[in-house]
SEMI-110109 format. One line per field, with one value per residue (C-alpha): residue number from 0; residue in three letters; x, y, z. Coordinates in nm, 3 decimals. Layout:
residues N
k: [NUM:...]
r: [ala:...]
X: [X:...]
Y: [Y:...]
Z: [Z:...]
***
This chain:
residues 598
k: [0:1:2:3:4:5:6:7:8:9:10:11:12:13:14:15:16:17:18:19:20:21:22:23:24:25:26:27:28:29:30:31:32:33:34:35:36:37:38:39:40:41:42:43:44:45:46:47:48:49:50:51:52:53:54:55:56:57:58:59:60:61:62:63:64:65:66:67:68:69:70:71:72:73:74:75:76:77:78:79:80:81:82:83:84:85:86:87:88:89:90:91:92:93:94:95:96:97:98:99:100:101:102:103:104:105:106:107:108:109:110:111:112:113:114:115:116:117:118:119:120:121:122:123:124:125:126:127:128:129:130:131:132:133:134:135:136:137:138:139:140:141:142:143:144:145:146:147:148:149:150:151:152:153:154:155:156:157:158:159:160:161:162:163:164:165:166:167:168:169:170:171:172:173:174:175:176:177:178:179:180:181:182:183:184:185:186:187:188:189:190:191:192:193:194:195:196:197:198:199:200:201:202:203:204:205:206:207:208:209:210:211:212:213:214:215:216:217:218:219:220:221:222:223:224:225:226:227:228:229:230:231:232:233:234:235:236:237:238:239:240:241:242:243:244:245:246:247:248:249:250:251:252:253:254:255:256:257:258:259:260:261:262:263:264:265:266:267:268:269:270:271:272:273:274:275:276:277:278:279:280:281:282:283:284:285:286:287:288:289:290:291:292:293:294:295:296:297:298:299:300:301:302:303:304:305:306:307:308:309:310:311:312:313:314:315:316:317:318:319:320:321:322:323:324:325:326:327:328:329:330:331:332:333:334:335:336:337:338:339:340:341:342:343:344:345:346:347:348:349:350:351:352:353:354:355:356:357:358:359:360:361:362:363:364:365:366:367:368:369:370:371:372:373:374:375:376:377:378:379:380:381:382:383:384:385:386:387:388:389:390:391:392:393:394:395:396:397:398:399:400:401:402:403:404:405:406:407:408:409:410:411:412:413:414:415:416:417:418:419:420:421:422:423:424:425:426:427:428:429:430:431:432:433:434:435:436:437:438:439:440:441:442:443:444:445:446:447:448:449:450:451:452:453:454:455:456:457:458:459:460:461:462:463:464:465:466:467:468:469:470:471:472:473:474:475:476:477:478:479:480:481:482:483:484:485:486:487:488:489:490:491:492:493:494:495:496:497:498:499:500:501:502:503:504:505:506:507:508:509:510:511:512:513:514:515:516:517:518:519:520:521:522:523:524:525:526:527:528:529:530:531:532:533:534:535:536:537:538:539:540:541:542:543:544:545:546:547:548:549:550:551:552:553:554:555:556:557:558:559:560:561:562:563:564:565:566:567:568:569:570:571:572:573:574:575:576:577:578:579:580:581:582:583:584:585:586:587:588:589:590:591:592:593:594:595:596:597]
r: [unk:unk:unk:unk:unk:unk:unk:unk:unk:unk:unk:unk:unk:unk:unk:unk:unk:unk:unk:unk:unk:unk:unk:unk:unk:unk:unk:unk:unk:unk:unk:unk:unk:unk:unk:unk:unk:unk:unk:unk:unk:unk:unk:unk:unk:unk:unk:unk:unk:unk:unk:unk:unk:unk:unk:unk:unk:unk:unk:unk:unk:unk:unk:unk:unk:unk:unk:unk:unk:unk:unk:unk:unk:unk:unk:unk:unk:unk:unk:unk:unk:unk:unk:unk:unk:unk:unk:unk:unk:unk:unk:unk:unk:unk:unk:unk:unk:unk:unk:unk:unk:unk:unk:unk:unk:unk:unk:unk:unk:unk:unk:unk:unk:unk:unk:unk:unk:unk:unk:unk:unk:unk:unk:unk:unk:unk:unk:unk:unk:unk:unk:unk:unk:unk:unk:unk:unk:unk:unk:unk:unk:unk:unk:unk:unk:unk:unk:unk:unk:unk:unk:unk:unk:unk:unk:unk:unk:unk:unk:unk:unk:unk:unk:unk:unk:unk:unk:unk:unk:unk:unk:unk:unk:unk:unk:unk:unk:unk:unk:unk:unk:unk:unk:unk:unk:unk:unk:unk:unk:unk:unk:unk:unk:unk:unk:unk:unk:unk:unk:unk:unk:unk:unk:unk:unk:unk:unk:unk:unk:unk:unk:unk:unk:unk:unk:unk:unk:unk:unk:unk:unk:unk:unk:unk:unk:unk:unk:unk:unk:unk:unk:unk:unk:unk:unk:unk:unk:unk:unk:unk:unk:unk:unk:unk:unk:unk:unk:unk:unk:unk:unk:unk:unk:unk:unk:unk:unk:unk:unk:unk:unk:unk:unk:unk:unk:unk:unk:unk:unk:unk:unk:unk:unk:unk:unk:unk:unk:unk:unk:unk:unk:unk:unk:unk:unk:unk:unk:unk:unk:unk:unk:unk:unk:unk:unk:unk:unk:unk:unk:unk:unk:unk:unk:unk:unk:unk:unk:unk:unk:unk:unk:unk:unk:unk:unk:unk:unk:unk:unk:unk:unk:unk:unk:unk:unk:unk:unk:unk:unk:unk:unk:unk:unk:unk:unk:unk:unk:unk:unk:unk:unk:unk:unk:unk:unk:unk:unk:unk:unk:unk:unk:unk:unk:unk:unk:unk:unk:unk:unk:unk:unk:unk:unk:unk:unk:unk:unk:unk:unk:unk:unk:unk:unk:unk:unk:unk:unk:unk:unk:unk:unk:unk:unk:unk:unk:unk:unk:unk:unk:unk:unk:unk:unk:unk:unk:unk:unk:unk:unk:unk:unk:unk:unk:unk:unk:unk:unk:unk:unk:unk:unk:unk:unk:unk:unk:unk:unk:unk:unk:unk:unk:unk:unk:unk:unk:unk:unk:unk:unk:unk:unk:unk:unk:unk:unk:unk:unk:unk:unk:unk:unk:unk:unk:unk:unk:unk:unk:unk:unk:unk:unk:unk:unk:unk:unk:unk:unk:unk:unk:unk:unk:unk:unk:unk:unk:unk:unk:unk:unk:unk:unk:unk:unk:unk:unk:unk:unk:unk:unk:unk:unk:unk:unk:unk:unk:unk:unk:unk:unk:unk:unk:unk:unk:unk:unk:unk:unk:unk:unk:unk:unk:unk:unk:unk:unk:unk:unk:unk:unk:unk:unk:unk:unk:unk:unk:unk:unk:unk:unk:unk:unk:unk:unk:unk:unk:unk:unk:unk:unk:unk:unk:unk:unk:unk:unk:unk:unk:unk:unk:unk:unk:unk:unk:unk:unk:unk:unk:unk:unk:unk:unk:unk:unk:unk:unk:unk:unk:unk:unk:unk:unk:unk:unk:unk:unk:unk:unk:unk:unk:unk:unk:unk:unk:unk:unk:unk:unk:unk:unk:unk:unk:unk:unk:unk:unk:unk:unk:unk:unk:unk:unk:unk:unk:unk:unk:unk:unk:unk]
X: [0.000:0.152:0.113:-0.224:-0.277:-0.281:-0.563:-0.760:-0.662:-0.295:-0.378:-0.589:-0.424:-0.447:-0.545:-0.498:-0.324:-0.328:-0.044:-0.038:-0.053:-0.374:-0.479:-0.255:-0.475:-0.399:-0.520:-0.755:-0.624:-0.295:-0.081:0.182:0.228:0.288:0.012:-0.190:0.006:0.061:0.175:0.547:0.777:0.847:1.068:1.314:1.317:1.524:1.362:1.130:1.291:1.147:1.327:1.187:1.305:1.154:1.205:1.072:0.782:0.590:0.261:0.301:0.335:0.713:0.758:0.869:0.881:1.088:1.050:1.164:0.960:1.128:1.298:1.104:1.173:0.903:0.907:0.591:0.466:0.390:0.106:0.095:-0.166:-0.351:-0.557:-0.927:-1.245:-1.540:-1.718:-1.468:-1.414:-1.070:-1.042:-1.005:-0.668:-0.518:-0.169:-0.090:-0.252:-0.104:-0.151:0.076:0.422:0.656:0.918:0.916:1.210:1.231:1.575:1.694:1.953:1.968:1.735:1.740:1.829:1.851:1.845:1.903:1.824:2.066:1.863:2.127:2.080:1.708:1.491:1.152:1.331:1.600:1.691:1.995:1.902:2.154:2.035:2.225:2.177:2.198:2.483:2.700:2.650:2.542:2.345:2.301:1.970:1.739:1.379:1.236:1.435:1.417:1.789:2.065:2.375:2.639:2.692:2.953:3.117:2.962:3.201:3.197:3.572:3.543:3.305:3.096:2.867:2.528:2.487:2.331:2.317:2.395:2.406:2.515:2.781:2.603:2.674:2.832:2.698:2.936:3.055:2.862:2.919:2.824:2.829:2.829:2.747:3.121:3.172:3.340:3.244:3.347:3.367:3.286:3.290:3.030:3.278:3.526:3.506:3.576:3.883:3.888:4.101:4.055:4.175:4.496:4.484:4.730:4.674:4.600:4.480:4.374:4.237:4.037:3.806:3.853:4.099:4.095:4.269:4.320:4.303:4.648:4.617:4.803:4.475:4.166:3.938:3.675:3.665:3.847:3.854:3.777:3.685:3.672:3.454:3.412:3.336:3.050:2.809:2.789:2.410:2.351:2.530:2.407:2.566:2.524:2.302:2.610:2.768:3.089:3.036:2.941:2.761:2.794:2.578:2.745:2.650:2.914:2.686:2.899:2.797:3.104:3.100:3.371:3.482:3.430:3.691:3.973:3.861:3.897:3.699:3.495:3.324:3.170:2.876:2.788:2.441:2.304:2.337:2.325:2.385:2.286:2.060:1.973:2.094:1.983:2.085:1.877:1.805:2.067:2.332:2.353:2.212:2.221:1.959:2.040:1.830:1.883:1.864:1.840:1.482:1.587:1.633:1.948:2.006:2.372:2.503:2.743:2.914:2.947:3.013:2.787:2.448:2.193:1.875:1.726:1.376:1.195:0.869:0.941:0.904:1.141:1.430:1.416:1.458:1.431:1.477:1.407:1.373:1.064:1.211:0.866:0.772:1.117:1.113:1.303:1.132:1.272:1.108:1.151:1.163:1.506:1.637:1.616:1.893:2.102:2.300:2.632:2.963:3.059:2.743:2.747:3.120:3.079:2.855:3.020:3.376:3.466:3.773:4.033:3.916:3.613:3.288:2.932:2.754:2.453:2.177:1.891:2.065:2.194:1.844:1.740:2.042:2.021:2.093:2.168:2.531:2.548:2.287:2.242:1.868:1.720:1.519:1.214:1.343:1.149:1.300:1.050:1.169:1.005:1.092:0.945:1.041:0.988:0.712:0.500:0.472:0.525:0.661:0.690:0.921:0.979:1.322:1.280:1.503:1.478:1.659:1.895:1.994:1.956:2.140:1.896:1.597:1.819:1.894:2.252:2.256:2.129:2.388:2.414:2.407:2.673:2.626:2.927:3.173:3.209:3.381:3.547:3.703:3.521:3.619:3.859:3.720:3.387:3.162:3.332:3.097:3.343:3.343:2.968:2.960:3.200:3.039:2.674:2.453:2.249:1.875:1.674:1.552:1.178:1.025:0.901:0.904:0.931:1.150:1.093:1.404:1.626:1.923:2.095:2.472:2.623:2.747:3.073:3.181:3.300:3.561:3.369:3.634:3.839:3.845:3.920:4.257:4.308:4.482:4.299:4.433:4.163:4.150:3.877:3.979:3.898:4.210:4.114:3.764:3.898:4.182:4.061:4.229:4.565:4.682:4.623:4.907:5.160:5.011:5.217:5.054:4.967:4.964:5.252:5.201:5.470:5.255:5.000:4.789:4.726:4.544:4.279:4.205:4.231:3.888:3.755:3.574:3.430:3.186:3.381:3.669:3.459:3.539:3.276:3.331:3.047:3.277:3.494:3.188:3.064:3.403:3.415:3.065:3.126:3.453:3.285:3.005:3.253:3.443:3.124:3.008:3.343:3.343:2.989:3.084:3.376:3.171:2.856:2.851:3.108:3.066:3.038:2.736:2.586:2.352:1.978:1.942:2.223:2.046:1.690:1.450:1.198:0.851:0.690:0.422:0.259:0.307:0.073:0.054:0.010:0.094:0.073:0.431:0.749:0.797:1.094:1.035:0.961:0.997:0.874:0.752:0.608:0.242:0.257:0.467:0.526:0.560:0.613:0.607:0.771:0.453:0.515:0.241:0.363:0.119:0.072:-0.035:-0.168:-0.050:-0.317:-0.495:-0.342:-0.646:-1.019:-1.194:-1.563:-1.587:-1.863]
Y: [0.000:0.328:0.659:0.830:1.144:1.500:1.707:1.630:1.267:1.349:1.553:1.277:1.069:0.700:0.449:0.135:0.013:-0.306:-0.526:-0.878:-1.010:-0.824:-0.514:-0.343:-0.151:0.122:0.019:0.282:0.454:0.267:0.578:0.590:0.956:1.198:1.181:1.502:1.614:1.982:2.144:2.189:2.317:1.996:2.175:2.268:1.926:1.621:1.337:1.109:0.762:0.431:0.130:-0.212:-0.492:-0.820:-0.901:-1.259:-1.184:-1.504:-1.319:-1.296:-0.917:-0.914:-0.631:-0.293:0.032:0.347:0.673:1.033:1.345:1.680:1.686:1.383:1.009:0.745:0.373:0.159:-0.197:-0.263:-0.501:-0.443:-0.642:-0.863:-1.161:-1.097:-1.281:-1.145:-1.038:-0.756:-0.449:-0.389:-0.074:-0.301:-0.407:-0.116:-0.077:-0.017:0.260:0.565:0.777:0.550:0.496:0.267:0.541:0.902:1.143:1.511:1.656:2.013:2.177:1.885:1.653:1.277:1.203:0.822:0.511:0.136:-0.161:-0.446:-0.763:-0.990:-0.857:-0.776:-0.941:-0.869:-0.704:-0.507:-0.367:-0.174:0.126:0.362:0.715:0.967:1.342:1.656:1.793:1.484:1.281:0.916:0.783:0.423:0.382:0.108:0.226:-0.076:-0.012:0.359:0.392:0.584:0.369:0.576:0.890:0.890:1.200:1.390:1.684:1.666:1.612:1.335:1.506:1.820:1.754:1.585:1.209:1.085:0.708:0.466:0.086:-0.204:-0.414:-0.739:-1.024:-0.803:-0.714:-0.424:-0.273:-0.006:0.237:0.605:0.832:1.211:1.495:1.571:1.262:1.061:0.717:0.597:0.252:0.241:-0.021:0.020:-0.118:0.165:0.526:0.840:1.039:1.380:1.520:1.509:1.173:1.140:0.923:0.710:0.624:0.256:0.234:0.462:0.428:0.607:0.844:0.704:0.663:0.462:0.574:0.410:0.596:0.631:0.573:0.385:0.245:0.135:0.427:0.533:0.567:0.251:0.354:0.660:0.631:0.938:0.861:1.087:1.457:1.605:1.426:1.050:1.027:0.657:0.324:-0.034:-0.371:-0.660:-0.945:-1.147:-0.846:-0.864:-0.563:-0.202:0.022:0.399:0.667:1.008:1.364:1.369:1.134:0.823:0.481:0.307:-0.057:-0.183:-0.516:-0.420:-0.636:-0.555:-0.199:-0.280:-0.088:-0.339:-0.103:0.239:0.398:0.762:0.915:1.079:1.409:1.535:1.347:0.995:0.990:0.624:0.272:-0.088:-0.446:-0.719:-1.007:-1.226:-0.952:-0.964:-0.617:-0.273:-0.004:0.361:0.677:1.047:1.392:1.274:1.153:0.805:0.465:0.298:-0.078:-0.181:-0.536:-0.638:-0.913:-0.715:-0.375:-0.197:-0.027:-0.270:-0.057:0.272:0.344:0.670:0.747:1.001:1.372:1.478:1.344:0.979:0.953:0.577:0.257:-0.091:-0.448:-0.652:-0.983:-1.143:-1.075:-1.133:-1.486:-1.730:-2.023:-2.268:-2.286:-2.666:-2.796:-2.956:-3.131:-2.920:-2.664:-2.713:-2.391:-2.574:-2.393:-2.540:-2.422:-2.077:-2.014:-2.010:-1.706:-1.456:-1.430:-1.199:-1.011:-1.210:-1.538:-1.557:-1.677:-1.659:-1.990:-1.914:-2.134:-1.897:-1.617:-1.845:-1.968:-1.628:-1.597:-1.953:-1.988:-2.321:-2.296:-2.631:-2.592:-2.214:-2.254:-1.938:-1.925:-1.710:-1.423:-1.136:-0.887:-0.645:-0.320:0.004:0.369:0.680:1.040:1.404:1.402:1.217:0.917:0.547:0.351:-0.027:-0.182:-0.530:-0.635:-0.941:-1.188:-1.004:-0.715:-0.927:-1.167:-0.967:-1.226:-1.508:-1.393:-1.309:-1.553:-1.657:-1.476:-1.150:-0.874:-0.744:-0.368:-0.302:0.057:0.055:-0.009:0.361:0.408:0.072:-0.190:-0.521:-0.800:-1.058:-1.393:-1.249:-1.408:-1.244:-0.948:-0.696:-0.501:-0.485:-0.388:-0.099:0.042:-0.009:0.285:0.210:0.237:0.397:0.139:0.114:0.238:-0.085:-0.291:-0.609:-0.590:-0.891:-0.821:-0.605:-0.448:-0.358:-0.382:-0.725:-0.849:-0.965:-0.615:-0.537:-0.679:-0.799:-0.742:-0.472:-0.267:-0.555:-0.666:-1.041:-1.027:-0.812:-0.787:-0.797:-0.485:-0.612:-0.964:-1.169:-1.055:-0.693:-0.744:-0.935:-0.704:-0.366:-0.100:-0.107:-0.390:-0.171:0.063:-0.206:-0.287:-0.184:0.000:-0.228:0.049:-0.027:0.287:0.547:0.826:0.929:1.221:1.353:1.657:1.433:1.269:1.555:1.638:1.877:1.631:1.915:2.183:2.407:2.415:2.603:2.972:3.202:3.459:3.449:3.537:3.234:3.014:3.141:3.085:2.733:2.658:2.794:2.605:2.285:2.338:2.383:2.072:1.868:1.980:1.887:1.549:1.479:1.559:1.318:1.025:1.060:0.795:0.574:0.253:0.466:0.651:0.523:0.752:0.709:0.540:0.296:0.089:-0.045:0.209:0.069:0.204:0.158:-0.104:0.131:0.505:0.652:0.972:0.848:1.154:1.532:1.572:1.427:1.058:0.949:0.581:0.260:-0.074:-0.412:-0.653:-1.001:-0.903:-0.535:-0.245:0.064:0.421:0.752:1.114:1.424:1.517:1.221:0.986:0.625:0.415:0.040:-0.105:-0.460:-0.708:-0.884:-1.153:-1.048:-0.866:-0.925:-0.655:-0.589:-0.336:-0.419]
Z: [0.000:-0.106:0.069:0.039:-0.160:-0.035:0.107:0.420:0.426:0.480:0.791:0.943:1.212:1.129:1.396:1.187:0.874:0.669:0.546:0.402:0.761:0.832:1.023:1.278:1.518:1.771:2.115:2.252:2.566:2.537:2.558:2.826:2.898:3.178:3.440:3.439:3.136:3.077:2.754:2.710:2.439:2.250:1.998:2.271:2.434:2.370:2.173:2.366:2.391:2.513:2.665:2.752:2.980:3.096:3.464:3.443:3.673:3.755:3.726:3.351:3.353:3.334:3.082:3.212:3.017:3.070:2.880:2.906:2.838:2.880:3.222:3.343:3.347:3.404:3.480:3.449:3.429:3.061:2.985:2.610:2.422:2.670:2.560:2.605:2.517:2.328:2.645:2.693:2.486:2.335:2.544:2.847:2.703:2.883:3.010:3.376:3.576:3.406:3.717:3.924:3.777:3.969:3.960:3.844:3.840:3.756:3.683:3.714:3.494:3.251:3.060:2.998:2.635:2.618:2.836:2.828:3.054:3.120:3.046:3.201:3.553:3.547:3.813:3.966:4.258:4.074:3.732:3.610:3.399:3.239:3.165:2.952:2.990:2.779:2.993:2.937:3.257:3.271:3.567:3.680:3.862:3.986:3.935:4.118:4.434:4.355:4.409:4.235:4.220:4.043:3.839:3.565:3.417:3.707:3.682:3.301:3.295:3.038:2.794:2.824:2.527:2.540:2.546:2.221:2.283:2.566:2.541:2.758:2.586:2.487:2.724:2.989:3.331:3.382:3.051:2.863:2.574:2.563:2.257:2.265:2.030:2.033:1.814:2.089:2.210:2.558:2.714:3.086:3.358:3.632:3.887:3.823:3.925:3.726:3.818:3.982:3.700:3.322:3.184:2.986:2.678:2.487:2.121:2.074:1.715:1.434:1.085:0.821:1.006:1.355:1.640:1.964:2.282:2.620:2.948:3.105:3.477:3.750:3.879:3.693:3.614:3.363:3.072:2.969:2.603:2.398:2.032:1.811:1.512:1.209:1.219:1.417:1.648:1.675:1.665:1.726:1.739:1.742:1.818:1.576:1.701:1.801:1.973:1.768:1.542:1.603:1.352:1.405:1.239:1.240:1.160:0.885:0.691:0.727:0.848:0.990:1.091:1.327:1.461:1.824:1.999:1.758:1.675:1.305:1.044:0.844:0.601:0.541:0.365:0.295:0.306:-0.006:0.175:0.532:0.853:0.947:1.252:1.311:1.241:1.302:1.215:1.058:1.300:1.130:1.107:0.727:0.659:0.814:0.759:0.823:0.796:0.836:0.685:0.323:0.398:0.281:0.437:0.303:0.310:0.334:0.291:0.567:0.366:0.040:0.204:-0.040:-0.066:-0.206:-0.193:-0.085:0.035:-0.039:0.137:0.409:0.351:0.626:0.833:0.930:1.307:1.376:1.176:1.316:1.187:1.266:1.381:1.398:1.034:0.883:0.739:0.521:0.351:0.096:-0.243:-0.227:0.131:0.186:0.492:0.806:0.831:1.141:1.125:1.134:1.117:0.779:0.602:0.750:0.714:0.338:0.361:0.593:0.723:1.006:1.123:1.306:1.157:1.387:1.232:1.351:1.380:1.593:1.459:1.530:1.341:1.065:0.985:0.856:0.627:0.490:0.124:-0.047:-0.161:-0.342:-0.614:-0.609:-0.552:-0.401:-0.085:-0.028:0.181:0.329:0.570:0.720:0.867:0.964:0.995:1.152:1.096:1.163:0.900:1.164:0.930:0.992:0.695:0.667:0.408:0.269:0.153:-0.072:-0.257:-0.590:-0.424:-0.214:-0.493:-0.817:-1.030:-0.974:-1.182:-1.483:-1.764:-1.834:-2.169:-2.025:-1.997:-1.644:-1.610:-1.354:-1.261:-1.029:-1.314:-1.384:-1.051:-0.992:-1.222:-1.267:-1.033:-1.169:-1.264:-1.380:-1.640:-1.935:-1.965:-1.829:-2.154:-2.162:-1.798:-1.832:-2.147:-2.070:-1.980:-1.668:-1.718:-1.439:-1.191:-1.130:-0.809:-0.666:-0.353:-0.562:-0.870:-1.100:-1.309:-1.096:-1.272:-0.950:-0.908:-0.903:-0.572:-0.724:-0.815:-0.467:-0.241:0.066:0.326:0.163:0.483:0.717:0.835:0.819:1.152:1.403:1.754:2.021:2.231:2.461:2.550:2.854:3.035:2.985:3.121:3.421:3.521:3.401:3.197:3.376:3.154:2.852:2.943:2.850:2.512:2.212:1.928:1.641:1.385:1.148:0.949:1.015:0.882:1.138:1.034:1.382:1.252:1.093:1.425:1.672:1.807:2.064:2.289:2.490:2.384:2.618:2.369:2.116:2.104:2.241:1.968:1.719:1.427:1.502:1.516:1.181:1.024:1.161:1.038:0.690:0.665:0.779:0.526:0.241:0.348:0.375:0.030:-0.122:0.048:-0.069:-0.427:-0.406:-0.275:-0.486:-0.755:-0.582:-0.385:-0.071:-0.208:-0.535:-0.721:-0.688:-1.027:-0.951:-0.686:-0.651:-0.503:-0.255:-0.201:0.141:0.189:0.437:0.479:0.740:0.941:1.297:1.511:1.528:1.651:1.503:1.575:1.785:1.870:1.679:1.858:1.732:2.000:1.966:1.986:1.894:1.779:1.988:1.863:2.040:1.934:2.071:2.259:2.484:2.367:2.367:2.164:2.124:1.787:1.815:1.554:1.348:1.550:1.881:2.012:1.974:1.773:1.821:1.540:1.289]
***
């Protein structure tokens, strides 16, 4: 279903939408919002964010929700879509008593900007919640016990700029990452304290557009590591499903994907223009979707390190992208023997830095593709996006986009639109002359391309940015003993030329000159540099032109709020959205709630 036309219909808030699965319906009175809400200046506030955690409550109501609105932070029981029989109205599927949050906090002088629960340590009696703030601090709290455990960067000696994203390191009970609008990314340990003086750093590793430093200290202290990534704010980062890779979306428009343990750059992508604001991984880790100020959603292949599709449906900046793990599916066209997700089968598909391969069966199942007879599988990845245009878009990524070679006959000449900027790969099918001289035809706007002429996957070098031997910078010894062991590590950078000026960053907003003329000069210089960089990357593998990759149209494009949307989360029985006004809404999946509508 494409977006509706203009006029009155575009201004109408939608309360349901239909996909191939059925009707998604907004639960009446399901909004989690501030009790006794009063108007506030949403334009001057930080984006509303929502975090979920399950505390394994025996009562069956184990889900907990946290959200921030302005200076306030709320923590509730979340009941979501409850099963009801026909004798009850759907409006009885309400969430918890909205007038009685479990915990409510109001902050002065700063505002919450983001938060994240640690699922490993969550119980019915205690949860660990990290909260980032606009002034740069990070707080560890327990909203069940109503306690404040620790405050990190309290004196703002580590970074004075606002926190843009905070995440627990997957599989760890004590390590977490924090990104700032300064462009820096810090690794903390909850067991360590922050020093009373600004930290001193020692360069550990650097590469194209990034550098990693350790904190020089006689005793263990935070931060353990400081990453400087790109130019401008680091708006969001996301760990891969296996926790081994880190995708960073920056204001300079670059998506950078790192091997987290070894701090190795795996690959990069550039937005069509403007900054990247959000990023997410597919459930199997094969694809990354990013969105931002170009009003597009961009699909990037992890294994091929290239853009494979773009989605156009939003009319303003894209603020959140997320995969729907429940709707994403893989089915064989001819049912073979059951796939076991063994190492040997999966190793042929993706290879990772340092010789480490993923073999998790639940993740491998989604990315299954028969490598012996080349027979395709029926693949559908569902992801969604919301933006400042107040619209929700749902997208399907199907096998005709993912495997563009398969529908084409052997005699058909492939139109390789990347050949203008990169030579054809060696060992190709003999059409290199045709590839380099062919004129790419515009690709159709479609969510299902029967004969896609997208770029061939063999035209790129999958791991061109990866070192075959990556040294682990976060190994078991480091986690056990703390950062002190890092002081003795030698630098593994064999390059003699170190362009320090490319990696020097002011990690504090306090370093910016107060003179307005200096600020204007800096801004104009940055704008000129950004424009020059964009011109250099457009039409390359980093940023193919619009006609060079398949263009997706949304299955659904609906206006669902009056204020800009800031949250999209897919749960098993519903999806959750939130807007800058503070309304957190639950949309029941088809068949998950009884409808009494005629």
